[in-house]
KOLKOL-391563 format. One line per field, with one value per atom (N, C-alpha, C): atom name; x, y, z; residue number from 1; chain. Coordinates in Angstrom, 2 decimals. Each point is the difference from the previous one (the first is absolute). Last residue first. Layout:
<atoms>
marpa = CA	... $
xx = X	... $
yy = Y	... $
zz = Z	... $
drenkol = NUM	... $
guba = A	... $
</atoms>
This chain:
<atoms>
marpa = N	CA	C	N	CA	C	N	CA	C	N	CA	C	N	CA	C	N	CA	C	N	CA	C	N	CA	C	N	CA	C	N	CA	C	N	CA	C	N	CA	C	N	CA	C	N	CA	C	N	CA	C	N	CA	C	N	CA	C	N	CA	C	N	CA	C	N	CA	C	N	CA	C	N	CA	C	N	CA	C	N	CA	C	N	CA	C	N	CA	C	N	CA	C	N	CA	C	N	CA	C	N	CA	C	N	CA	C	N	CA	C	N	CA	C	N	CA	C	N	CA	C	N	CA	C	N	CA	C	N	CA	C	N	CA	C	N	CA	C	N	CA	C	N	CA	C	N	CA	C	N	CA	C	N	CA	C	N	CA	C	N	CA	C	N	CA	C	N	CA	C	N	CA	C	N	CA	C	N	CA	C	N	CA	C	N	CA	C	N	CA	C	N	CA	C	N	CA	C	N	CA	C	N	CA	C	N	CA	C	N	CA	C	N	CA	C	N	CA	C	N	CA	C	N	CA	C	N	CA	C	N	CA	C	N	CA	C	N	CA	C	N	CA	C	N	CA	C	N	CA	C	N	CA	C	N	CA	C	N	CA	C	N	CA	C	N	CA	C	N	CA	C	N	CA	C	N	CA	C	N	CA	C	N	CA	C	N	CA	C	N	CA	C	N	CA	C	N	CA	C	N	CA	C	N	CA	C	N	CA	C	N	CA	C	N	CA	C	N	CA	C	N	CA	C	N	CA	C	N	CA	C	N	CA	C	N	CA	C	N	CA	C	N	CA	C	N	CA	C	N	CA	C	N	CA	C	N	CA	C	N	CA	C	N	CA	C	N	CA	C	N	CA	C	N	CA	C	N	CA	C	N	CA	C	N	CA	C	N	CA	C	N	CA	C	N	CA	C	N	CA	C	N	CA	C	N	CA	C	N	CA	C	N	CA	C	N	CA	C	N	CA	C	N	CA	C	N	CA	C	N	CA	C	N	CA	C	N	CA	C	N	CA	C	N	CA	C	N	CA	C	N	CA	C	N	CA	C	N	CA	C	N	CA	C	N	CA	C	N	CA	C	N	CA	C	N	CA	C	N	CA	C	N	CA	C	N	CA	C	N	CA	C	N	CA	C	N	CA	C	N	CA	C	N	CA	C	N	CA	C	N	CA	C	N	CA	C	N	CA	C	N	CA	C	N	CA	C	N	CA	C	N	CA	C	N	CA	C	N	CA	C	N	CA	C	N	CA	C	N	CA	C	N	CA	C	N	CA	C	N	CA	C	N	CA	C	N	CA	C	N	CA	C	N	CA	C	N	CA	C	N	CA	C	N	CA	C	N	CA	C	N	CA	C	N	CA	C	N	CA	C	N	CA	C	N	CA	C	N	CA	C	N	CA	C	N	CA	C	N	CA	C	N	CA	C	N	CA	C	N	CA	C	N	CA	C	N	CA	C	N	CA	C	N	CA	C	N	CA	C	N	CA	C	N	CA	C	N	CA	C	N	CA	C	N	CA	C	N	CA	C	N	CA	C	N	CA	C	N	CA	C	N	CA	C	N	CA	C	N	CA	C	N	CA	C	N	CA	C	N	CA	C	N	CA	C	N	CA	C	N	CA	C	N	CA	C	N	CA	C	N	CA	C	N	CA	C	N	CA	C	N	CA	C	N	CA	C	N	CA	C	N	CA	C	N	CA	C	N	CA	C	N	CA	C	N	CA	C	N	CA	C	N	CA	C $
xx = -16.96	0.50	1.22	-2.36	-0.86	0.45	2.17	0.09	-0.80	-0.15	1.31	0.11	-3.89	0.04	1.30	-0.44	-0.87	-0.01	2.30	0.73	-0.82	-1.95	0.94	0.79	-4.97	1.34	0.97	-5.48	1.04	1.36	-4.11	-0.35	1.00	-0.13	-0.37	-0.50	1.37	-0.77	-0.56	2.82	-1.18	-0.91	4.20	-0.99	-1.28	3.61	-0.54	-1.09	2.38	-0.90	-0.66	3.32	-1.25	-1.00	4.26	-0.69	-1.30	2.84	-0.64	-0.76	2.56	-1.13	-0.77	3.99	-1.05	-1.25	3.81	-0.61	-1.13	2.58	-0.85	-0.71	3.17	-1.21	-0.95	4.18	-0.82	-1.30	3.22	-0.63	-0.90	2.56	-1.06	-0.73	3.80	-1.14	-1.16	4.01	-0.56	-1.23	2.50	-0.77	-0.65	2.84	-1.21	-0.85	4.17	-0.93	-1.29	3.54	-0.62	-1.02	2.53	-0.89	-0.75	3.33	-1.17	-1.02	4.13	-0.79	-1.27	3.09	-0.71	-0.82	2.73	-1.06	-0.82	3.79	-1.05	-1.17	3.85	-0.70	-1.15	2.93	-0.95	-0.80	3.31	-1.01	-1.03	3.78	-0.99	-1.11	4.21	-1.32	-1.14	4.64	-0.35	-1.35	2.15	-0.76	-0.41	0.90	0.61	-0.87	-0.88	1.16	0.73	-4.03	1.04	1.26	-3.83	0.60	1.13	-2.51	0.85	0.65	-3.17	1.23	0.97	-4.26	0.80	1.32	-3.12	0.62	0.83	-2.46	1.02	0.74	-3.68	1.16	1.13	-4.12	0.68	1.26	-2.81	0.66	0.81	-2.64	1.11	0.78	-3.94	1.06	1.22	-3.82	0.62	1.14	-2.61	0.87	0.70	-3.25	1.19	0.99	-4.18	0.81	1.30	-3.17	0.64	0.89	-2.57	1.04	0.74	-3.76	1.15	1.15	-4.28	0.85	1.23	-3.74	1.14	0.98	-4.27	1.01	1.28	-3.75	0.50	1.12	-2.29	0.85	0.63	-3.20	1.25	0.98	-4.37	0.83	1.32	-3.15	0.49	0.91	-2.21	1.09	0.58	-3.79	1.16	1.20	-4.22	0.64	1.27	-2.81	0.67	0.80	-2.83	-0.51	0.57	1.03	-0.67	-0.60	2.40	-0.98	-0.81	3.55	-1.07	-1.09	3.84	-0.77	-1.16	3.13	-0.92	-0.86	3.38	-1.05	-1.02	3.74	-0.81	-1.14	3.22	-0.94	-0.88	3.42	-0.99	-1.06	3.67	-0.87	-1.12	3.27	-0.80	-0.97	3.15	-1.05	-0.92	3.76	-0.93	-1.17	3.54	-0.88	-0.98	3.23	-0.93	-0.96	3.46	-0.98	-1.06	3.63	-0.87	-1.10	3.33	-0.89	-0.97	3.33	-0.97	-0.99	3.62	-1.02	-1.05	3.54	-0.84	-1.01	3.30	-1.13	-0.89	3.84	-0.72	-1.27	4.29	-1.34	-0.82	5.45	-1.05	-1.36	4.05	-0.51	-1.08	2.25	0.99	-0.40	-1.31	-0.43	1.06	1.25	-0.49	-0.39	-0.46	1.10	-0.51	-2.56	0.61	1.24	-4.66	0.97	0.53	-3.46	1.29	1.09	-4.74	0.74	1.38	-3.20	0.64	0.78	-2.65	1.28	0.72	-4.30	0.94	1.36	-3.52	0.45	1.02	-2.10	0.93	0.58	-3.36	1.24	1.05	-4.30	0.71	1.31	-2.82	0.53	0.79	-2.28	1.20	0.60	-4.06	1.10	1.29	-3.92	0.46	1.15	-2.06	0.77	0.54	-2.93	1.34	0.89	-4.49	0.71	1.42	-2.87	0.41	0.78	-1.91	1.15	0.50	-3.85	1.10	1.26	-4.05	0.64	1.13	-2.65	0.88	0.72	-3.37	1.25	1.01	-4.29	0.66	1.33	-2.76	0.60	0.74	-2.54	1.24	0.72	-4.23	0.99	1.33	-3.60	0.42	1.06	-1.87	0.67	0.54	-2.66	1.35	0.78	-4.49	0.78	1.43	-3.13	0.42	0.85	-1.89	0.96	0.54	-3.39	1.26	1.03	-3.53	-0.16	1.37	-0.56	0.09	-0.20	-0.84	-0.23	0.05	0.51	-0.65	-0.33	2.27	-1.27	-0.75	4.33	-0.89	-1.39	3.52	-0.31	-1.03	1.65	-0.80	-0.44	2.91	-1.31	-0.92	4.50	-0.73	-1.40	2.87	-0.35	-0.81	1.77	-1.10	-0.46	3.76	-1.20	-1.20	4.21	-0.44	-1.30	2.14	-0.64	-0.53	2.47	-1.26	-0.76	4.32	-0.96	-1.36	3.54	-0.35	-1.06	1.90	-1.07	-0.38	3.53	-1.27	-1.12	4.47	-0.56	-1.37	2.44	-0.50	-0.65	2.15	-1.22	-0.63	4.19	-1.06	-1.34	4.03	-0.57	-1.13	2.89	-1.31	-0.65	4.46	-1.03	-1.39	3.75	-0.14	-1.13	1.20	-0.65	-0.27	2.44	-1.39	-0.77	4.66	-0.71	-1.48	2.88	-0.21	-0.79	1.40	-1.11	-0.33	3.73	-1.20	-1.23	4.32	-0.46	-1.27	2.30	-0.63	-0.62	2.49	0.54	-0.49	-1.25	0.66	0.70	-2.39	0.84	0.81	-3.16	1.11	0.95	-3.95	0.92	1.21	-3.50	0.74	1.02	-2.90	0.93	0.85	-3.38	1.03	1.04	-3.81	0.94	1.13	-3.44	0.72	1.05	-2.94	0.96	0.85	-3.45	1.03	1.06	-3.82	0.90	1.15	-3.40	0.76	1.02	-3.03	0.97	0.89	-3.56	1.02	1.09	-3.73	0.83	1.12	-3.21	0.87	0.93	-3.30	1.05	0.99	-3.73	0.85	1.15	-3.28	0.82	0.96	-3.10	1.00	0.92	-3.65	1.02	1.10	-3.72	0.79	1.12	-3.10	0.85	0.91	-3.23	1.05	0.96	-3.83	0.97	1.15	-3.52	0.71	1.06	-2.87	0.94	0.81	-3.44	1.12	1.03	-3.95	0.80	1.21	-3.15	0.78	0.87	-2.99	1.04	0.90	-3.78	0.99	1.17	-3.65	0.72	1.09	-2.94	0.96	0.81	-3.48	1.08	1.09 $
yy = 5.70	-0.96	0.56	2.10	0.04	-0.94	0.34	1.32	0.08	-3.92	0.14	1.32	-0.80	-0.89	0.17	2.26	0.61	-0.82	-1.64	1.14	0.68	-3.55	-0.46	1.14	0.79	-0.12	-0.41	-0.92	0.58	-0.22	-1.76	1.38	0.72	-4.69	0.23	1.41	-1.56	-1.10	0.38	2.98	-0.24	-1.07	0.97	1.08	-0.28	-2.93	-0.15	1.06	0.38	-1.16	-0.21	3.19	0.51	-1.12	-1.17	0.76	0.60	-2.24	-0.95	0.72	2.62	-0.59	-0.94	1.80	1.01	-0.55	-2.70	0.06	1.02	-0.22	-1.20	-0.06	3.39	0.29	-1.20	-0.51	0.97	0.29	-2.71	-0.71	0.92	1.94	-0.80	-0.79	2.34	0.90	-0.73	-2.33	0.24	0.90	-0.72	-1.21	0.16	3.44	0.00	-1.24	0.28	0.98	0.06	-2.65	-0.62	0.94	1.72	-1.06	-0.63	3.06	0.67	-1.02	-1.59	0.44	0.70	-1.18	-1.18	0.32	3.39	-0.34	-1.19	1.20	1.01	-0.29	-2.67	-0.27	0.97	0.60	-1.09	-0.30	3.35	0.38	-1.10	-0.76	0.98	0.25	-2.84	-0.64	1.01	1.14	-0.20	-0.69	0.68	1.16	-0.13	-3.86	0.50	1.13	-1.95	-0.82	0.56	1.99	0.17	-0.77	-0.54	1.32	0.25	-3.85	-0.14	1.33	-0.09	-0.69	-0.15	1.70	1.00	-0.61	-2.88	0.86	1.11	-2.99	-0.75	0.91	1.78	-0.21	-0.74	0.68	1.26	-0.20	-3.73	0.45	1.26	-1.54	-0.93	0.44	2.33	0.30	-0.88	-0.88	1.27	0.35	-3.74	-0.28	1.28	0.40	-0.69	-0.30	1.83	1.00	-0.63	-2.83	0.84	1.05	-2.70	-0.80	0.84	1.86	-0.07	-0.77	0.29	1.17	-0.02	-3.18	-0.35	1.16	0.37	-0.63	-0.29	1.69	1.02	-0.57	-2.96	0.91	1.04	-2.87	-0.72	0.87	1.59	0.10	-0.76	-0.30	1.38	0.16	-4.09	0.14	1.41	-0.88	-0.74	0.15	1.82	0.77	-0.69	-0.09	-0.93	0.77	0.75	0.50	-0.83	-0.30	-1.10	0.44	3.12	-0.62	-1.08	2.10	0.95	-0.66	-2.48	0.22	0.95	-0.76	-1.13	0.16	3.16	0.16	-1.11	-0.29	1.16	0.23	-3.43	-0.35	1.18	0.68	-0.98	-0.27	2.67	0.71	-0.92	-1.91	0.96	0.74	-2.93	-0.74	0.95	1.85	-0.46	-0.75	1.29	1.12	-0.37	-3.21	0.32	1.11	-1.19	-1.08	0.32	2.98	0.04	-1.05	0.01	1.15	0.08	-3.19	-0.40	1.13	0.86	-0.85	-0.50	2.47	0.85	-0.84	-2.12	0.53	0.91	-2.03	-1.03	0.57	1.02	0.49	-1.13	0.79	-0.83	0.54	3.39	-1.00	-0.80	3.31	-0.06	-1.03	-0.29	0.59	-0.18	0.34	-0.93	0.73	2.97	-0.85	-0.88	3.49	-0.63	-0.80	3.13	-1.05	-0.62	3.41	0.58	-1.07	-0.78	0.31	0.57	-0.97	-1.22	0.25	3.42	-0.20	-1.22	0.80	1.03	-0.16	-2.80	-0.35	1.01	0.92	-1.13	-0.39	3.21	0.56	-1.09	-1.27	0.68	0.61	-1.90	-1.08	0.60	2.99	-0.50	-1.20	1.95	0.96	-0.56	-2.52	-0.03	0.94	0.16	-1.25	-0.13	3.49	0.29	-1.24	-0.44	0.81	0.31	-2.23	-0.88	0.76	2.40	-0.79	-0.92	2.44	0.94	-0.73	-2.33	0.17	1.03	-0.92	-1.11	0.26	3.00	0.10	-1.04	-0.17	1.23	0.19	-3.54	-0.29	1.23	0.49	-0.74	-0.33	1.97	0.99	-0.67	-2.80	0.80	1.02	-2.68	-0.85	0.83	2.08	-0.32	-0.81	0.86	1.23	-0.24	-3.43	0.12	1.26	-0.65	-1.06	0.07	3.22	0.11	-1.06	1.04	-0.01	-0.16	2.30	-1.27	0.18	2.62	0.39	-1.22	0.53	-1.09	0.34	3.00	-0.44	-1.03	1.98	1.09	-0.52	-3.06	0.86	1.07	-2.87	-0.75	0.90	1.81	-0.21	-0.74	0.57	1.27	-0.13	-3.69	0.22	1.28	-0.96	-0.91	0.22	2.40	0.49	-0.88	-1.35	1.21	0.54	-3.55	-0.45	1.20	0.90	-0.66	-0.45	1.87	1.03	-0.62	-2.94	0.73	1.06	-2.29	-0.78	0.61	2.03	0.12	-0.77	-0.28	1.33	0.15	-3.90	0.00	1.34	-0.39	-0.81	-0.05	2.11	0.81	-0.75	-2.14	0.83	0.88	-2.90	-0.54	0.84	0.90	0.39	-0.46	-1.23	1.46	0.44	-4.54	0.38	1.50	-1.73	-0.44	0.45	0.66	0.98	-0.35	-3.05	1.19	1.05	-3.75	-0.34	1.17	0.44	-0.03	-0.30	-0.14	1.37	0.05	-3.61	0.00	1.37	-2.46	1.23	0.12	-3.33	-0.39	1.17	0.58	-1.18	-0.34	3.61	0.29	-1.20	-0.50	0.88	0.34	-2.44	-0.83	0.83	2.24	-0.84	-0.86	2.56	0.89	-0.80	-2.26	0.32	0.91	-1.01	-1.23	0.28	3.49	-0.31	-1.20	1.12	1.03	-0.27	-2.76	-0.28	1.01	0.74	-1.20	-0.34	3.48	0.40	-1.18	-0.80	0.82	0.41	-2.28	-0.89	0.77	2.44	-0.76	-0.93	2.32	0.91	-0.71	-2.45	0.28	0.92	-0.87	-1.20	0.21	3.37	-0.04	-1.21	0.36	1.00	0.06	-2.83	-0.50	0.99	1.24	-1.10	-0.49	3.21	0.58	-1.07	-1.35	0.62	0.61	-1.66	-1.12	0.53	3.11	-0.52	-1.16	1.75	0.94	-0.45	-2.47	-0.17	0.93	0.42	-1.22	-0.27	3.59	0.29	-1.22	-0.50	0.82	0.30	-2.20	-0.90	0.75	2.44	-0.78	-0.93	2.45	0.90	-0.75 $
zz = 18.57	0.99	0.74	-3.73	1.19	1.10	-4.30	0.62	1.30	-2.74	0.63	0.77	-2.56	1.15	0.78	-4.05	1.01	1.27	-3.76	0.58	1.09	-2.61	1.03	0.65	-1.96	-0.56	1.10	-0.61	0.85	-0.63	-1.77	0.27	0.88	-1.98	1.41	0.28	-4.47	0.58	1.37	-2.46	-0.84	0.61	2.07	0.18	-0.79	-0.57	1.35	0.25	-3.95	-0.07	1.36	-0.28	-0.56	-0.21	1.51	1.04	-0.50	-3.05	0.91	1.12	-2.94	-0.73	0.93	1.64	-0.07	-0.68	0.01	1.33	0.03	-3.83	0.07	1.35	-0.56	-0.78	-0.01	2.13	0.73	-0.75	-2.12	1.12	0.81	-3.33	-0.62	1.08	1.34	-0.20	-0.67	0.50	1.33	-0.09	-3.88	0.35	1.37	-1.34	-0.83	0.28	2.09	0.58	-0.81	-1.60	1.18	0.63	-3.53	-0.48	1.16	1.07	-0.55	-0.52	1.45	1.16	-0.48	-3.26	0.50	1.24	-1.85	-0.94	0.50	2.46	0.17	-0.94	-0.40	1.26	0.21	-3.66	-0.22	1.26	0.35	-0.99	-0.20	3.05	0.40	-1.00	0.20	-0.04	0.14	0.39	-1.41	-0.16	4.27	-0.46	-1.47	3.71	-1.23	-0.55	4.28	-0.36	-1.21	1.55	1.01	-0.33	-2.67	-0.25	0.98	0.64	-1.18	-0.37	3.50	0.42	-1.18	-0.85	0.71	0.46	-1.91	-1.01	0.64	2.78	-0.76	-0.97	2.40	0.87	-0.73	-2.29	0.27	0.83	-0.79	-1.23	0.26	3.55	-0.27	-1.23	1.07	0.98	-0.24	-2.58	-0.39	0.94	1.04	-1.14	-0.46	3.36	0.51	-1.12	-1.15	0.72	0.53	-1.97	-1.02	0.65	2.84	-0.65	-1.03	2.14	0.91	-0.63	-2.11	-0.23	0.90	0.11	-0.83	-0.19	2.28	0.84	-0.79	-2.33	0.93	0.87	-2.82	-0.78	0.93	1.84	-0.27	-0.77	0.75	1.22	-0.15	-3.50	0.10	1.22	-0.56	-0.97	0.05	2.65	0.50	-0.93	-1.27	1.07	0.50	-4.71	0.92	1.04	-4.34	1.28	1.16	-4.83	0.71	1.33	-2.75	-0.90	0.72	2.38	-0.33	-0.82	1.00	1.23	-0.25	-3.45	0.17	1.24	-0.69	-1.01	0.11	2.79	0.39	-0.99	-0.82	1.07	0.40	-3.27	-0.48	1.06	1.24	-0.95	-0.48	2.74	0.75	-0.91	-1.95	0.71	0.77	-2.06	-1.04	0.66	2.78	-0.36	-1.10	1.42	1.09	-0.39	-3.01	0.12	1.06	-0.47	-1.18	0.11	3.27	0.16	-1.16	-0.29	1.03	0.27	-2.90	-0.64	0.99	1.90	-0.85	-0.79	2.74	0.75	-0.84	-2.07	0.75	0.63	-3.60	0.29	0.64	0.23	-0.57	0.40	-0.34	0.94	-0.70	-2.31	1.09	1.04	-5.36	1.26	1.07	-5.33	1.03	1.29	-4.29	0.46	1.14	-2.09	-1.17	0.38	1.92	0.29	-1.29	0.29	0.35	0.16	-0.84	-1.23	0.30	3.44	-0.50	-1.28	1.99	0.70	-0.54	-1.66	-0.47	0.67	1.41	-1.35	-0.52	4.07	0.16	-1.36	-0.05	0.59	0.19	-1.41	-1.09	0.50	3.17	-0.84	-1.17	2.70	0.67	-0.73	-1.57	-0.12	0.60	0.55	-1.39	-0.23	4.15	-0.13	-1.42	0.82	0.55	-0.03	-1.29	-0.99	0.48	2.95	-1.08	-1.08	3.60	0.44	-1.11	-0.88	0.17	0.43	-0.30	-1.30	0.05	3.92	-0.38	-1.32	1.67	0.76	-0.48	-1.84	-0.43	0.71	1.36	-1.30	-0.54	3.91	0.26	-1.31	-0.25	0.44	0.33	-1.14	-1.16	0.40	3.45	-0.99	-1.16	3.29	0.51	-1.01	-0.98	-0.11	0.48	0.52	-1.39	-0.22	4.26	-0.29	-1.40	1.33	0.74	-0.39	-3.80	1.45	0.65	-4.98	0.74	1.50	-4.61	1.40	0.92	-5.03	0.72	1.45	-3.22	-0.59	0.85	1.30	-0.38	-0.42	1.19	1.15	-0.34	-3.45	0.98	1.15	-3.18	-0.60	0.98	1.19	0.10	-0.59	-0.41	1.41	0.17	-4.27	0.34	1.43	-1.47	-0.68	0.33	1.60	0.69	-0.61	-2.12	1.23	0.78	-3.87	-0.36	1.25	0.50	-0.39	-0.34	0.91	1.22	-0.31	-3.55	0.64	1.34	-2.39	-0.73	0.68	1.65	0.25	-0.68	-0.83	1.38	0.32	-4.10	-0.01	1.39	-0.56	-0.59	-0.01	1.35	1.06	-0.54	-2.64	0.40	1.10	-1.66	-0.97	0.42	2.65	0.01	-0.93	0.03	1.26	0.02	-3.61	-0.06	1.23	-0.13	-0.81	-0.13	2.13	0.84	-0.76	-2.35	0.88	0.92	-2.74	-0.84	0.85	1.99	-0.24	-0.85	3.43	-1.32	-0.26	3.80	-0.61	-1.45	3.43	-1.26	-0.69	4.17	0.19	-1.25	-0.19	0.91	0.08	-2.41	-0.72	0.84	1.99	-0.95	-0.78	2.94	0.77	-0.93	-1.96	0.53	0.78	-1.60	-1.08	0.49	3.07	-0.38	-1.07	1.29	1.07	-0.38	-2.99	0.03	1.06	-0.24	-1.13	0.00	3.10	0.36	-1.09	-0.87	1.02	0.39	-2.93	-0.66	0.97	1.74	-0.82	-0.69	2.43	0.89	-0.76	-2.39	0.44	0.92	-1.34	-1.16	0.39	3.22	-0.23	-1.18	0.85	1.07	-0.15	-2.91	-0.33	1.06	0.73	-1.14	-0.36	3.36	0.45	-1.13	-1.10	0.85	0.48	-2.33	-0.91	0.77	2.49	-0.62	-0.97	1.94	1.00	-0.56	-2.66	0.09	1.03	-0.38	-1.21	-0.01	3.43	0.19	-1.21	-0.31	0.99	0.20	-2.66	-0.70	0.92	1.85	-0.90	-0.77	2.78	0.79	-0.89	-2.00	0.41	0.78 $
drenkol = 219	219	219	218	218	218	217	217	217	216	216	216	215	215	215	214	214	214	213	213	213	212	212	212	211	211	211	210	210	210	209	209	209	208	208	208	207	207	207	206	206	206	205	205	205	204	204	204	203	203	203	202	202	202	201	201	201	200	200	200	199	199	199	198	198	198	197	197	197	196	196	196	195	195	195	194	194	194	193	193	193	192	192	192	191	191	191	190	190	190	189	189	189	188	188	188	187	187	187	186	186	186	185	185	185	184	184	184	183	183	183	182	182	182	181	181	181	180	180	180	179	179	179	178	178	178	177	177	177	176	176	176	175	175	175	174	174	174	173	173	173	172	172	172	171	171	171	170	170	170	169	169	169	168	168	168	167	167	167	166	166	166	165	165	165	164	164	164	163	163	163	162	162	162	161	161	161	160	160	160	159	159	159	158	158	158	157	157	157	156	156	156	155	155	155	154	154	154	153	153	153	152	152	152	151	151	151	150	150	150	149	149	149	148	148	148	147	147	147	146	146	146	145	145	145	144	144	144	143	143	143	142	142	142	141	141	141	140	140	140	139	139	139	138	138	138	137	137	137	136	136	136	135	135	135	134	134	134	133	133	133	132	132	132	131	131	131	130	130	130	129	129	129	128	128	128	127	127	127	126	126	126	125	125	125	124	124	124	123	123	123	122	122	122	121	121	121	120	120	120	119	119	119	118	118	118	117	117	117	116	116	116	115	115	115	114	114	114	113	113	113	112	112	112	111	111	111	110	110	110	109	109	109	108	108	108	107	107	107	106	106	106	105	105	105	104	104	104	103	103	103	102	102	102	101	101	101	100	100	100	99	99	99	98	98	98	97	97	97	96	96	96	95	95	95	94	94	94	93	93	93	92	92	92	91	91	91	90	90	90	89	89	89	88	88	88	87	87	87	86	86	86	85	85	85	84	84	84	83	83	83	82	82	82	81	81	81	80	80	80	79	79	79	78	78	78	77	77	77	76	76	76	75	75	75	74	74	74	73	73	73	72	72	72	71	71	71	70	70	70	69	69	69	68	68	68	67	67	67	66	66	66	65	65	65	64	64	64	63	63	63	62	62	62	61	61	61	60	60	60	59	59	59	58	58	58	57	57	57	56	56	56	55	55	55	54	54	54	53	53	53	52	52	52	51	51	51	50	50	50	49	49	49	48	48	48	47	47	47	46	46	46	45	45	45	44	44	44	43	43	43	42	42	42	41	41	41	40	40	40	39	39	39	38	38	38	37	37	37	36	36	36	35	35	35	34	34	34	33	33	33	32	32	32	31	31	31	30	30	30	29	29	29	28	28	28	27	27	27	26	26	26	25	25	25	24	24	24	23	23	23	22	22	22	21	21	21	20	20	20	19	19	19	18	18	18	17	17	17	16	16	16	15	15	15	14	14	14	13	13	13	12	12	12	11	11	11	10	10	10	9	9	9	8	8	8	7	7	7	6	6	6	5	5	5	4	4	4	3	3	3	2	2	2	1	1	1 $
guba = A	A	A	A	A	A	A	A	A	A	A	A	A	A	A	A	A	A	A	A	A	A	A	A	A	A	A	A	A	A	A	A	A	A	A	A	A	A	A	A	A	A	A	A	A	A	A	A	A	A	A	A	A	A	A	A	A	A	A	A	A	A	A	A	A	A	A	A	A	A	A	A	A	A	A	A	A	A	A	A	A	A	A	A	A	A	A	A	A	A	A	A	A	A	A	A	A	A	A	A	A	A	A	A	A	A	A	A	A	A	A	A	A	A	A	A	A	A	A	A	A	A	A	A	A	A	A	A	A	A	A	A	A	A	A	A	A	A	A	A	A	A	A	A	A	A	A	A	A	A	A	A	A	A	A	A	A	A	A	A	A	A	A	A	A	A	A	A	A	A	A	A	A	A	A	A	A	A	A	A	A	A	A	A	A	A	A	A	A	A	A	A	A	A	A	A	A	A	A	A	A	A	A	A	A	A	A	A	A	A	A	A	A	A	A	A	A	A	A	A	A	A	A	A	A	A	A	A	A	A	A	A	A	A	A	A	A	A	A	A	A	A	A	A	A	A	A	A	A	A	A	A	A	A	A	A	A	A	A	A	A	A	A	A	A	A	A	A	A	A	A	A	A	A	A	A	A	A	A	A	A	A	A	A	A	A	A	A	A	A	A	A	A	A	A	A	A	A	A	A	A	A	A	A	A	A	A	A	A	A	A	A	A	A	A	A	A	A	A	A	A	A	A	A	A	A	A	A	A	A	A	A	A	A	A	A	A	A	A	A	A	A	A	A	A	A	A	A	A	A	A	A	A	A	A	A	A	A	A	A	A	A	A	A	A	A	A	A	A	A	A	A	A	A	A	A	A	A	A	A	A	A	A	A	A	A	A	A	A	A	A	A	A	A	A	A	A	A	A	A	A	A	A	A	A	A	A	A	A	A	A	A	A	A	A	A	A	A	A	A	A	A	A	A	A	A	A	A	A	A	A	A	A	A	A	A	A	A	A	A	A	A	A	A	A	A	A	A	A	A	A	A	A	A	A	A	A	A	A	A	A	A	A	A	A	A	A	A	A	A	A	A	A	A	A	A	A	A	A	A	A	A	A	A	A	A	A	A	A	A	A	A	A	A	A	A	A	A	A	A	A	A	A	A	A	A	A	A	A	A	A	A	A	A	A	A	A	A	A	A	A	A	A	A	A	A	A	A	A	A	A	A	A	A	A	A	A	A	A	A	A	A	A	A	A	A	A	A	A	A	A	A	A	A	A	A	A	A	A	A	A	A	A	A	A	A	A	A	A	A	A	A	A	A	A	A	A	A	A	A	A	A	A	A	A	A	A	A	A	A	A	A	A	A	A	A	A	A	A	A	A	A	A	A	A	A	A	A	A	A	A	A	A	A	A	A	A	A	A	A	A	A	A	A	A	A	A	A	A	A	A	A	A	A	A	A	A	A	A	A	A	A	A	A	A	A	A	A	A	A	A	A	A	A	A	A	A $
</atoms>
């Protein structure tokens, strides 16, 4: 029975890695579609969201099977229940990558400002997603905490992008439409960072039995 359970956990890890890879590819392609104004690439991202949604359902079904049939002990129960929480955040990341891709289709003229900080946000959030999934699979508490700390950088980059674009609107109202679209893109990347942080926090819970939000609330 234990061997079967361990096999199911291994399958869970593999499926989470697969979902994480799909999400990472989606963010990367969305960022590339934005920078190059590549509408065909943006369409790929939007269409691939269905694949992410399907693997979320597959992982959810496996987790429920483990919980119902294996009756896992406390530590294993935390691991499986954390995976259920994580895939919700991963699915939302996929949605937000698709949202970024959709906005990228709106651009058909030169950007009002060189895209500098938004690609940095993309790079940072891709790393956060990658590291949060790896932290779960490797049971790596230190890596999970590194992801949580990284969220501050993404928040700072969002503030920089927002302030720069608002200043451009102030200089010329004709910049308004594109500036608002770019602020939305930056906001989606900021939300991706939040979801990656959520994943890392559930990793912390799966390992320690205590969620970081609970610790913060008690301090």
